[in-house]
Structures are given as C-alpha cells and as structure tokens.
C-alpha angles and dihedrals in degrees: 000000000000094000090051093053090045089060091057122078116242088235092062091050089064095062110103117241127213125187123203115239090252093049090048090050095050100034107030111017120095126181116236096354113198089223138348092262090084094054089043093053093047091051091046091053091052094047095047091048090054094049091046092054092045087053091051093045107030099161096050116101091192119042128180115213139151145190140199110250140169117260114265087244087068095245101155096182094098134021114228127210112235118195113215136173129213123212121196102210125191104215094180127358107301094359114109139178135182124241119198120197140153114285092244095042117117118205127176095194134017123221 
C-alpha cells in the first residue's frame, strides 16, 4: 500500500472521511473476523481509494469509484466489484469532509 499512499497528497490525507452505514456494511464489515486486521485492511482500502480518486479529480464534488472486495460473509473465493460514490461536503466555509456511500444510495443529508 505504500505506493498508493505516495500518490496521494498529504493535504488530502487530512480530510476526514465518513462512511454511510450501508457502505460500511458492504465494504468494511466482515462476519466473524479472526482479528481486527481484516477490518482495518478493508477500511484502509476504501479510504485510500477515496483519497486516490479525489487526488485524480480534485474539482469534482461527486466522484464515482469502486473497488474489488471480499463479501461480508468472508467468502474469499471470489472478489466482488462494489460501486461507491464519494461526496466532498463543505460543512462550514472552507471545512470539508468526504462522505462515502453506495452508488445507488440516496441520502438527503449527510452526518
């Protein structure tokens, strides 16, 4: 993962990230993990994908992205593509956070 983080500006890495409950369930959660490392790696993959896409599309407020991930039940026979979207939200003037949700998710307000 070092090569991925090297491609992202350190300023981007300071922007807080929030995942919707549905995005967490599909992208990060895993049933009966053997240890927390699995969840940490899955969360890291999602957050780094978001930062990378924001780095590549810095002027977009809405970015569609995706990643291959294991199913939440831990079945590692197949990787499954997961479509996500990234909203860059200004919570107060000049203060931003990133909101990651499933591509088809509709939300009227973010946390």
